[in-house]
N, C-alpha and C positions, 0 to 999 in steps of 0.2 A: 594135749592140745600142741598146737603145730608152733616149730619156734618161729619166732620177728625173722620175715626176711628185711634185710634192710640196703632199701634201694642203692646200689652202689655210686651214684652223684649224689646218696648222701653221706657214706662212706669217706667216698674224695673230697665233699667240700668239708668234712671235718677233718680230716688231714691236714686240709690247707689248714683250719684256723688254728690246730694245736701247731704248726710249726711258726706259723703266724706268734702268736704267744711265745715260744719257744725264743723267738727273736727279743722280745723286747722285755727281760725280764724285769720283777718291781719288787722287794722286798719289803717287808712287814709293815702297813697302811702307809704302802705307798704306791700302792695298787691304783694308784690315777689311771693310766692309758690303758691299762687292764682292764679296769673294772668300766671305763667308757664303751670301750671294746665289745664286750658283754650285755651290760644293757642294749644298745643299739641294735646289737641282731634280739635280741631278747622284744624288745619292741617291736622291730622285724618282722617276728613270729609272729602278733600281733597279743602278743601277753603284757598282762598291764603288771609295770614295774615298780620298783619301790626301794631309793639308794637311800644308802648311808651308816646302817646302820654298821655299826667299827670305824666309820667312818669313808671306808670306800665299799664295804661292802652292796650286794646287790640282790637282790630276789626277784625274780620272773615269777607270777601268778597266773594258773588256767583253770578255771571254770568252767564247767558244765553241769547243767540239768540241773537237783532242787535237793541234793541230800549234801548232809554237813558232815561227812567224811573229808575227812585232810590230812594230806600227808605234806615233810618236806625229803625231797629230794639236795644234797652238801656234796660239792666242790669246792678244793679249799684253791686260793688263787696266786698266792706267792710263790718267790722262786727263793735262793738262797746266795748271801754274801760270798760266791766260791768263783774262783779265773776258770771258765767253761776252754778244757784243751783239748774236747773232741774237735777235729775237722770236718764242719760239716758247712753245709749253703745253708743255713738256715739259723745256723749258731747268735749267739747271742750277742745284740751290739752294745751291749751297756758291759764294759771291761769291768770282773770282778763282781759281776751277777749273773747267775743261771738260773735255770729252770733243771736242779739235780735229783731232782725230785719225784717228778711227775705230774707238777702241778700243770702242767700244761695241756697231758693226755687227761688226767679229771674234768676241767672245764671243757672240753673239745666234746665229750664225751656223753656232760650232762646237755650244751647245748646243743649234740646232733640231738636226745631223747627229747627236748625240750620242740624243736622245729617238726621232729613228725608226732609227738603226742599231742597237737591239734587236729590230727586225722582220723586221733582214735573217739568211738564214744562213750564217752566218759558222762558219770553223774557223780559226781564231788571236783574236789578242790584239789592241785598240785603243785607246790611252792618251789620254786627250783633255788636253792639257796646257793649263792655263791661268795666263800667266805674270805677276808682275809687276814693274815698274818697266824698262819697254821703252825709255823716255826718257830714256838719256841715263845710266842709273844702273847698267844691265848686273843686272838680275833673272834674262837666259840663264844667266847667266855662275855667278852663287851657285846658282840651281838647278842646275846642273850636279856644281857642291863639294859642294851635299847631298848627293848621291850620286842627283840623279835619273838615269841610265840603268844609274849601277849595279844601285838597286833593280827597275827597272822597262827593262831590255834593247829594245830595239828594231833592227829592222832597217835601218831610216829615220825620219827625221822631215820632217816638212811641216807648211811658214810661209807662213798667205795675208797679204797687205794690201791694203784697196780702193786704188784708186787713180784720181781727178778726170778724171786725163788722158785714162781710156780710155773705148770706149763703155758700153754695159752690155753683157754678153755678152761680151767682148771681155775675154783674160787673156795675160800673157807668161811665159815659163817657156822662163827663156835659162839653157844648160850653162855650167858656168863663173861667174866674175865677174859678183854681182847688182847689189850695192852697196858704196861704196866703206868703204872705215875710215875713224877719226878719233879726231884729239886735241883738247882741249884745252887754251888756253894764259892765262896769266896773265903779263904784264909790269908791273910795280909801277920807277916811274923814281922816285928817291931827289934831291932837288935840294935848295934850301936857300931857306924860304922869306922873305917880307921886303911892305912897303906896295907897294901896284902902282904909286904914286906914284914911288919911285924901285927900281925892277928893276933897279938895276947894284948893288945891294946885297947880293942875293940869285941866285941860280942855277934858273932858270925849267924845271920838269920837264915844262907844258906846251909850250911851243917843245919842246924835245926829243923828247916821246913824238907830236907830229904830227911830227917828220922822219921818228922808229922805222918811223910807220905808214907813210909815204911808202915809204921804204927797203925794208920789208916786201913791196912791189908787186914787186922786182924778184926775187925766191926764184922765181916761177912765170916771169915773160916771158923772164928770165935763165939759171934754172938749171933747170929742169925739160925737158924735152924735150917739143918740141909732138907728141911719139905718144906721149904718156903724159897720161893725167887727173890733175888734181889740182886740189885749189883750197884757198885762204887765204886767212879772209876775217876779217877785225876788226870785231870786232860791240855793242862795248862800251868807251867811252872815263871814266873817271869821275876829274874832279878840284876841288878845292876847294869852296867853299862861300858865298867873299861876291863881291861884285864887283869890289873895293878891297884881297884880300890876293889877292898869289902863294904857292899853295900848295907846302907841302914833299914832292906826292910827286905822281904821277899813274898810273893802273894802266888798262891796255890789257887787253880780254882777247876770247878768239875761236878758230875754230874748224880745225882741217887736217883737209883728205881726202883720200886718195891708194888707188892699185889695188897697183901694185908696190913695194917692201922698196928699192929704191932710193929712190923719191922719199918712204919715210915718216922714213928715216934722213934725206938731204939737207933734207927741212924742218925738223923739226927742230934742225939744227946752221948751218943758216944763220940760223933766224928769232934762237937765241943770240946769233949771234958780230953778226949786225947792231943787236941791242937794245944787245948792251953797248958792243960798236963807236961806235955813231951815239949816243949816250948817254954815253959818256966823251967824244967829241967836242965836247959841249955841257957840258962840268961837270959833269955827272952818271951814276949807278950804275944802272943794270939791276941787277932781280934777276929772275928767271924759270921761273915752275914751267910745269913742260909734261909731257902726262901726254893718253899714249896711250891712247884708251878699249873700242872695237872692232875687229878685227880684220876684214877682208875678208868678206861673204858671198860664199860660194862655191857652185855648184850641183853637185852629184853626178852627173854624164852620165846612170848607173840611174837616179837616184831623179826626175831631170827627165823625162826620157822616160818613168816611169809618171805624172808627172806630166801629161804631156801628154796621154798617152792615159786618161784621166780626166778633163779638160777636156771634150778632143771627145765623151767618152761623154758627157758633162754636156748636152751641146747648148752647149758654147760655143766662140766662134773664138780658135785661138791664134796671135797678131802677133808679130811681133818687132819690140824696140827694144832698144837701147842700156844698158848697164848706168846704173845713177843713181850721181848723188855723194853722195845719199840713204844712211842708216848704220843699220845693225840690229844688232839683241842676238841676232837670231837667228845670225847670226854663230859663237858661243858653241856653239849647239848643232850646229850644220851642222861644224864641223869640230871637235866630238867624235864625231858617226856621221854617215854618208851623209845627204845632205838637201837640199831644194828647195825653194826660197820662191816665189811666186809675185806677182803685181800681178792681182786682179782689176780691173776696169771698172768705176769708181761714177760715171759722169759724168750729169749736171745735166743738164735741160733749162733753158735761160733761163740764171740767174746761175747760177753754176757756182764755188763757194767753193774755192779749194784747201786741200793739210792745214796745218795748223798756224793757218787764219785765225781771229779770233776769230766770223766767221759760219760759220763753218763747222757743215752738219750731216751726215753719213752719210744717203748716199741709200738709202733702205727696199728701194728696188724691185729693191737688188743683190740682196738677203738667199736669197732661195732660188736666185739662181748658186750665191752659195755653199755653201747648204747644198747644195744638187745635185752640186757639185765634190769638197766632204768624203766625201760619199755612197759617189760614184765612185771613189775613191782607196779604202776600206773595198773595196768589194764585187768590184776588180780589170777592169778594162777588156777583160784580151787572155785571159782563161781564163772555160772555156765555168760552171765550177761559180765559185758562191756566195762568195769567198774573198779575203784580201788576198794575192797574191801578189808582197811586195815579199823576201823573203829569195833572194839569187839563186842558183838552181835548177841542182843536180850533172847 
């Protein structure tokens, strides 16, 4: 089947949307202006629009024909609490917030597909799902909890993320685990403050905290099988405010990542015990808050096969890669209904800042490929009639 030709004016318009969205970044559950912009466009395209899932979530629905087949296509909307340092004409107008992960591009590609899908000869339903709060805050979980798939049932759901490590026109769609599960933790080491010149009169939580950080490294090196992928990273240490005061407490924060249930349980158990025992050995007390956030993102075999076929039909090259230790809120959707999550190549020539960099800017050259992929999924690449064939045929 011949790949889609995306009209130049449609690509230009999608780039304009992307750059506008880049200029108005909004973080988790605060995507009010973004949500309104998306809803207005979906309404303009002639789609039935439903808002309010997870607060700021938006779904545009396109139905044609009599078939009960239905799919969901998902894009994320939230920005990150990062100060943008790239000097762009459309740079963030909100200091301390920016689209550093390409969600502006994801929205533009899905909007572009929605605008063109209305011209396809469909027999079924497509739900264009715009999700808030992907970054750490579980927007997909809230959308599902709010009845997304109860109200709008689908045979499968699909997600896409730009991937700067992949060349343009490349795509990764693997069956099975695609993104890791993750947790966050806070360890508060309680000591006893003192004058810095008289440390013997206090109990130093900083010394104890540093020992805890060092001991945590043994969890992966000595407790996780070398054949099992897991990560434990300390990302913050906060203690004290003065040069000459030993503080009362120190706080250690970080994240864990894993794929297996065994690694998940072991990470938490060992972290709690190490924090308590090492702190106690230094005369301190450790209080631990450990919160499991996202499950593993697992790609359904049937849905992934469809994704791969759609990618090839769109003129993309399907390449293979191991799963990422990054995590995705899409996991809550794909554990509820069959799903497939893909990485779309978005590498730039020359300087190519990675995701979550303060210099990151979504590569607009990837927009046409993303639109073509979505349209190929809707069209159904393996069938002679133009309709979506995701329901398992009997």
